N, CA, C and O atoms as a GROMACS GRO file, in nm:
protein
  316
    1MET      N    1   0.272  -0.218   1.203
    1MET     CA    2   0.232  -0.095   1.068
    1MET      C    3   0.228  -0.244   0.954
    1MET      O    4   0.272  -0.359   0.948
    2LEU      N    5   0.144  -0.149   0.876
    2LEU     CA    6   0.079  -0.209   0.746
    2LEU      C    7   0.134  -0.109   0.606
    2LEU      O    8   0.116   0.013   0.613
    3ALA      N    9   0.171  -0.144   0.534
    3ALA     CA   10   0.199  -0.066   0.432
    3ALA      C   11   0.172  -0.085   0.293
    3ALA      O   12   0.274  -0.096   0.226
    4LEU      N   13   0.036  -0.092   0.214
    4LEU     CA   14  -0.011  -0.115   0.107
    4LEU      C   15   0.028  -0.020   0.002
    4LEU      O   16   0.010   0.101   0.012
    5ASN      N   17   0.091  -0.087  -0.112
    5ASN     CA   18   0.174   0.004  -0.243
    5ASN      C   19   0.113  -0.086  -0.345
    5ASN      O   20   0.120  -0.209  -0.344
    6GLY      N   21   0.039   0.007  -0.455
    6GLY     CA   22   0.066  -0.004  -0.575
    6GLY      C   23   0.174  -0.064  -0.662
    6GLY      O   24   0.250   0.014  -0.721
    7ALA      N   25   0.190  -0.202  -0.677
    7ALA     CA   26   0.338  -0.267  -0.723
    7ALA      C   27   0.362  -0.178  -0.864
    7ALA      O   28   0.480  -0.188  -0.901
    8ASP      N   29   0.279  -0.092  -0.952
    8ASP     CA   30   0.304  -0.014  -1.051
    8ASP      C   31   0.316   0.110  -1.020
    8ASP      O   32   0.238   0.182  -1.083
    9ASP      N   33   0.396   0.173  -0.936
    9ASP     CA   34   0.296   0.302  -0.883
    9ASP      C   35   0.461   0.366  -0.913
    9ASP      O   36   0.554   0.318  -0.848
   10SER      N   37   0.479   0.442  -0.985
   10SER     CA   38   0.577   0.550  -1.044
   10SER      C   39   0.616   0.643  -0.947
   10SER      O   40   0.683   0.738  -0.990
   11TYR      N   41   0.600   0.641  -0.872
   11TYR     CA   42   0.588   0.769  -0.772
   11TYR      C   43   0.702   0.735  -0.669
   11TYR      O   44   0.790   0.811  -0.626
   12VAL      N   45   0.675   0.573  -0.633
   12VAL     CA   46   0.766   0.510  -0.544
   12VAL      C   47   0.874   0.430  -0.617
   12VAL      O   48   0.853   0.324  -0.677
   13PRO      N   49   1.018   0.507  -0.605
   13PRO     CA   50   1.144   0.417  -0.646
   13PRO      C   51   1.136   0.274  -0.552
   13PRO      O   52   1.094   0.257  -0.437
   14THR      N   53   1.196   0.177  -0.655
   14THR     CA   54   1.234   0.087  -0.582
   14THR      C   55   1.356   0.112  -0.436
   14THR      O   56   1.362   0.048  -0.331
   15GLU      N   57   1.410   0.187  -0.466
   15GLU     CA   58   1.532   0.265  -0.333
   15GLU      C   59   1.450   0.272  -0.226
   15GLU      O   60   1.476   0.216  -0.119
   16GLN      N   61   1.308   0.365  -0.254
   16GLN     CA   62   1.222   0.392  -0.129
   16GLN      C   63   1.199   0.263  -0.062
   16GLN      O   64   1.228   0.243   0.056
   17ILE      N   65   1.163   0.204  -0.116
   17ILE     CA   66   1.108   0.109  -0.107
   17ILE      C   67   1.190   0.003  -0.031
   17ILE      O   68   1.139  -0.049   0.068
   18ASP      N   69   1.320  -0.035  -0.072
   18ASP     CA   70   1.411  -0.074   0.008
   18ASP      C   71   1.433  -0.026   0.125
   18ASP      O   72   1.432  -0.091   0.229
   19GLY      N   73   1.459   0.122   0.112
   19GLY     CA   74   1.504   0.180   0.266
   19GLY      C   75   1.402   0.226   0.338
   19GLY      O   76   1.429   0.305   0.429
   20PHE      N   77   1.279   0.193   0.315
   20PHE     CA   78   1.163   0.166   0.430
   20PHE      C   79   1.221   0.040   0.507
   20PHE      O   80   1.245   0.023   0.626
   21THR      N   81   1.233  -0.027   0.415
   21THR     CA   82   1.214  -0.227   0.470
   21THR      C   83   1.352  -0.206   0.550
   21THR      O   84   1.357  -0.204   0.672
   22LYS      N   85   1.430  -0.195   0.490
   22LYS     CA   86   1.563  -0.149   0.574
   22LYS      C   87   1.520  -0.085   0.759
   22LYS      O   88   1.530  -0.138   0.870
   23GLU      N   89   1.484   0.017   0.722
   23GLU     CA   90   1.456   0.115   0.870
   23GLU      C   91   1.366   0.058   0.925
   23GLU      O   92   1.367   0.097   1.042
   24MET      N   93   1.254  -0.044   0.904
   24MET     CA   94   1.134  -0.098   0.955
   24MET      C   95   1.249  -0.198   1.018
   24MET      O   96   1.282  -0.166   1.132
   25GLN      N   97   1.313  -0.308   0.968
   25GLN     CA   98   1.366  -0.405   1.010
   25GLN      C   99   1.483  -0.338   1.138
   25GLN      O  100   1.511  -0.387   1.248
   26SER      N  101   1.527  -0.228   1.082
   26SER     CA  102   1.647  -0.210   1.199
   26SER      C  103   1.572  -0.156   1.330
   26SER      O  104   1.633  -0.154   1.436
   27ALA      N  105   1.465  -0.120   1.323
   27ALA     CA  106   1.402  -0.054   1.448
   27ALA      C  107   1.306  -0.188   1.469
   27ALA      O  108   1.211  -0.167   1.545
   28SER      N  109   1.313  -0.304   1.420
   28SER     CA  110   1.244  -0.408   1.490
   28SER      C  111   1.128  -0.353   1.492
   28SER      O  112   1.091  -0.340   1.608
   29VAL      N  113   1.044  -0.310   1.407
   29VAL     CA  114   0.883  -0.312   1.412
   29VAL      C  115   0.831  -0.421   1.314
   29VAL      O  116   0.883  -0.458   1.208
   30ASP      N  117   0.746  -0.453   1.357
   30ASP     CA  118   0.642  -0.537   1.328
   30ASP      C  119   0.589  -0.504   1.186
   30ASP      O  120   0.476  -0.458   1.204
   31PHE      N  121   0.610  -0.505   1.081
   31PHE     CA  122   0.558  -0.467   0.965
   31PHE      C  123   0.509  -0.540   0.848
   31PHE      O  124   0.596  -0.615   0.804
   32GLN      N  125   0.410  -0.542   0.789
   32GLN     CA  126   0.396  -0.596   0.652
   32GLN      C  127   0.378  -0.493   0.514
   32GLN      O  128   0.268  -0.443   0.490
   33PHE      N  129   0.454  -0.476   0.456
   33PHE     CA  130   0.464  -0.447   0.330
   33PHE      C  131   0.397  -0.508   0.194
   33PHE      O  132   0.447  -0.612   0.153
   34VAL      N  133   0.287  -0.451   0.120
   34VAL     CA  134   0.248  -0.524   0.034
   34VAL      C  135   0.233  -0.481  -0.088
   34VAL      O  136   0.160  -0.384  -0.103
   35ASN      N  137   0.287  -0.531  -0.185
   35ASN     CA  138   0.297  -0.449  -0.355
   35ASN      C  139   0.153  -0.542  -0.387
   35ASN      O  140   0.130  -0.658  -0.351
   36LEU      N  141   0.036  -0.418  -0.492
   36LEU     CA  142  -0.050  -0.469  -0.489
   36LEU      C  143  -0.041  -0.475  -0.658
   36LEU      O  144  -0.055  -0.378  -0.733
   37GLY      N  145  -0.016  -0.604  -0.694
   37GLY     CA  146   0.005  -0.636  -0.874
   37GLY      C  147  -0.098  -0.514  -0.936
   37GLY      O  148  -0.198  -0.476  -0.875
   38GLY      N  149  -0.053  -0.460  -1.072
   38GLY     CA  150  -0.129  -0.394  -1.159
   38GLY      C  151  -0.160  -0.255  -1.121
   38GLY      O  152  -0.171  -0.164  -1.204
   39ALA      N  153  -0.177  -0.237  -0.971
   39ALA     CA  154  -0.211  -0.115  -0.915
   39ALA      C  155  -0.105  -0.002  -0.927
   39ALA      O  156   0.013  -0.034  -0.932
   40VAL      N  157  -0.134   0.094  -0.930
   40VAL     CA  158  -0.050   0.252  -0.924
   40VAL      C  159  -0.096   0.353  -0.786
   40VAL      O  160  -0.139   0.332  -0.673
   41HIS      N  161  -0.064   0.455  -0.857
   41HIS     CA  162  -0.066   0.557  -0.725
   41HIS      C  163  -0.198   0.578  -0.744
   41HIS      O  164  -0.251   0.580  -0.856
   42CYS      N  165  -0.271   0.600  -0.609
   42CYS     CA  166  -0.405   0.643  -0.592
   42CYS      C  167  -0.524   0.543  -0.633
   42CYS      O  168  -0.635   0.575  -0.673
   43PHE      N  169  -0.456   0.379  -0.606
   43PHE     CA  170  -0.528   0.301  -0.644
   43PHE      C  171  -0.686   0.225  -0.584
   43PHE      O  172  -0.765   0.139  -0.622
   44ALA      N  173  -0.668   0.327  -0.458
   44ALA     CA  174  -0.752   0.294  -0.381
   44ALA      C  175  -0.885   0.425  -0.372
   44ALA      O  176  -0.971   0.437  -0.284
   45GLU      N  177  -0.864   0.511  -0.494
   45GLU     CA  178  -0.919   0.630  -0.468
   45GLU      C  179  -1.044   0.620  -0.601
   45GLU      O  180  -1.007   0.653  -0.714
   46PRO      N  181  -1.150   0.586  -0.585
   46PRO     CA  182  -1.234   0.599  -0.705
   46PRO      C  183  -1.225   0.699  -0.818
   46PRO      O  184  -1.208   0.691  -0.939
   47ASP      N  185  -1.247   0.811  -0.715
   47ASP     CA  186  -1.243   0.913  -0.865
   47ASP      C  187  -1.107   0.979  -0.878
   47ASP      O  188  -1.093   1.098  -0.904
   48ALA      N  189  -0.984   0.874  -0.854
   48ALA     CA  190  -0.862   0.918  -0.877
   48ALA      C  191  -0.814   0.944  -1.085
   48ALA      O  192  -0.739   1.023  -1.142
   49THR      N  193  -0.894   0.846  -1.128
   49THR     CA  194  -0.826   0.858  -1.242
   49THR      C  195  -0.864   0.934  -1.304
   49THR      O  196  -0.983   0.964  -1.302
   50GLY      N  197  -0.784   0.988  -1.376
   50GLY     CA  198  -0.807   1.132  -1.497
   50GLY      C  199  -0.731   1.267  -1.409
   50GLY      O  200  -0.678   1.362  -1.466
   51THR      N  201  -0.739   1.252  -1.259
   51THR     CA  202  -0.706   1.372  -1.170
   51THR      C  203  -0.553   1.460  -1.173
   51THR      O  204  -0.525   1.580  -1.183
   52VAL      N  205  -0.445   1.292  -1.156
   52VAL     CA  206  -0.379   1.280  -1.132
   52VAL      C  207  -0.242   1.233  -1.217
   52VAL      O  208  -0.219   1.115  -1.192
   53PRO      N  209  -0.154   1.284  -1.302
   53PRO     CA  210  -0.056   1.186  -1.359
   53PRO      C  211  -0.020   1.060  -1.302
   53PRO      O  212   0.029   1.060  -1.189
   54GLY      N  213  -0.039   0.943  -1.371
   54GLY     CA  214  -0.004   0.837  -1.276
   54GLY      C  215  -0.110   0.784  -1.187
   54GLY      O  216  -0.074   0.675  -1.142
   55CYS      N  217  -0.219   0.815  -1.146
   55CYS     CA  218  -0.325   0.799  -1.089
   55CYS      C  219  -0.389   0.708  -1.161
   55CYS      O  220  -0.370   0.719  -1.282
   56ARG      N  221  -0.462   0.618  -1.125
   56ARG     CA  222  -0.582   0.554  -1.178
   56ARG      C  223  -0.625   0.452  -1.055
   56ARG      O  224  -0.554   0.396  -0.972
   57TYR      N  225  -0.756   0.451  -1.073
   57TYR     CA  226  -0.838   0.353  -0.972
   57TYR      C  227  -0.823   0.234  -1.013
   57TYR      O  228  -0.810   0.205  -1.132
   58ASN      N  229  -0.822   0.121  -0.885
   58ASN     CA  230  -0.772  -0.034  -0.916
   58ASN      C  231  -0.889  -0.104  -0.861
   58ASN      O  232  -0.859  -0.149  -0.750
   59GLU      N  233  -1.015  -0.133  -0.896
   59GLU     CA  234  -1.121  -0.188  -0.782
   59GLU      C  235  -1.055  -0.317  -0.744
   59GLU      O  236  -1.076  -0.350  -0.627
   60ARG      N  237  -0.991  -0.386  -0.806
   60ARG     CA  238  -0.962  -0.538  -0.740
   60ARG      C  239  -0.862  -0.526  -0.622
   60ARG      O  240  -0.859  -0.591  -0.518
   61ALA      N  241  -0.769  -0.410  -0.673
   61ALA     CA  242  -0.652  -0.401  -0.540
   61ALA      C  243  -0.729  -0.300  -0.455
   61ALA      O  244  -0.702  -0.315  -0.336
   62ALA      N  245  -0.817  -0.203  -0.480
   62ALA     CA  246  -0.866  -0.123  -0.365
   62ALA      C  247  -0.954  -0.241  -0.296
   62ALA      O  248  -0.945  -0.235  -0.174
   63LYS      N  249  -1.021  -0.328  -0.334
   63LYS     CA  250  -1.080  -0.400  -0.238
   63LYS      C  251  -0.990  -0.501  -0.159
   63LYS      O  252  -1.024  -0.533  -0.045
   64ARG      N  253  -0.882  -0.548  -0.211
   64ARG     CA  254  -0.820  -0.651  -0.125
   64ARG      C  255  -0.732  -0.556  -0.037
   64ARG      O  256  -0.721  -0.593   0.080
   65ALA      N  257  -0.671  -0.445  -0.073
   65ALA     CA  258  -0.600  -0.342   0.046
   65ALA      C  259  -0.722  -0.332   0.143
   65ALA      O  260  -0.697  -0.391   0.248
   66PHE      N  261  -0.849  -0.275   0.141
   66PHE     CA  262  -0.914  -0.276   0.236
   66PHE      C  263  -0.958  -0.372   0.283
   66PHE      O  264  -0.999  -0.339   0.394
   67ARG      N  265  -0.981  -0.508   0.263
   67ARG     CA  266  -0.996  -0.604   0.329
   67ARG      C  267  -0.851  -0.658   0.427
   67ARG      O  268  -0.852  -0.708   0.539
   68MET      N  269  -0.753  -0.632   0.354
   68MET     CA  270  -0.586  -0.652   0.483
   68MET      C  271  -0.600  -0.539   0.559
   68MET      O  272  -0.548  -0.562   0.669
   69MET      N  273  -0.654  -0.401   0.554
   69MET     CA  274  -0.664  -0.302   0.676
   69MET      C  275  -0.743  -0.340   0.739
   69MET      O  276  -0.729  -0.331   0.861
   70HIS      N  277  -0.854  -0.396   0.685
   70HIS     CA  278  -1.009  -0.424   0.786
   70HIS      C  279  -0.927  -0.531   0.888
   70HIS      O  280  -0.945  -0.517   1.009
   71ASP      N  281  -0.851  -0.622   0.848
   71ASP     CA  282  -0.806  -0.730   0.926
   71ASP      C  283  -0.695  -0.705   1.014
   71ASP      O  284  -0.658  -0.774   1.110
   72PHE      N  285  -0.634  -0.572   0.958
   72PHE     CA  286  -0.487  -0.543   1.009
   72PHE      C  287  -0.552  -0.434   1.120
   72PHE      O  288  -0.471  -0.386   1.200
   73PHE      N  289  -0.663  -0.400   1.129
   73PHE     CA  290  -0.683  -0.298   1.236
   73PHE      C  291  -0.749  -0.422   1.349
   73PHE      O  292  -0.690  -0.457   1.452
   74ALA      N  293  -0.875  -0.473   1.304
   74ALA     CA  294  -0.906  -0.623   1.422
   74ALA      C  295  -0.802  -0.682   1.443
   74ALA      O  296  -0.832  -0.764   1.530
   75GLU      N  297  -0.674  -0.696   1.415
   75GLU     CA  298  -0.581  -0.774   1.554
   75GLU      C  299  -0.509  -0.642   1.624
   75GLU      O  300  -0.474  -0.649   1.742
   76ALA      N  301  -0.491  -0.540   1.558
   76ALA     CA  302  -0.449  -0.457   1.647
   76ALA      C  303  -0.475  -0.380   1.760
   76ALA      O  304  -0.414  -0.323   1.850
   77PHE      N  305  -0.643  -0.412   1.699
   77PHE     CA  306  -0.736  -0.316   1.820
   77PHE      C  307  -0.815  -0.427   1.871
   77PHE      O  308  -0.937  -0.410   1.870
   78ALA      N  309  -0.771  -0.530   1.913
   78ALA     CA  310  -0.828  -0.667   1.961
   78ALA      C  311  -0.862  -0.634   2.095
   78ALA      O  312  -0.833  -0.518   2.125
   79ASN      N  313  -0.920  -0.709   2.195
   79ASN     CA  314  -0.953  -0.658   2.305
   79ASN      C  315  -0.895  -0.800   2.392
   79ASN      O  316  -0.903  -0.805   2.515
   0.00000   0.00000   0.00000
């Protein structure tokens, strides 16, 4: 499992991240949780800025996240 999170996302409190991490570990899930610095909620949505409070597109974080996602899919669906 790959979880990509804006490190400055005010919608996701630290307690939820900690709870998610503990849940994944207790279930022995192979997972990665990546906090992207300077990114907030909706960071990968080009039209997010100004649509919802706390949402802002971050091109650099989005490009990194999509690279990570593509690498994850390549590994997960390798033949």
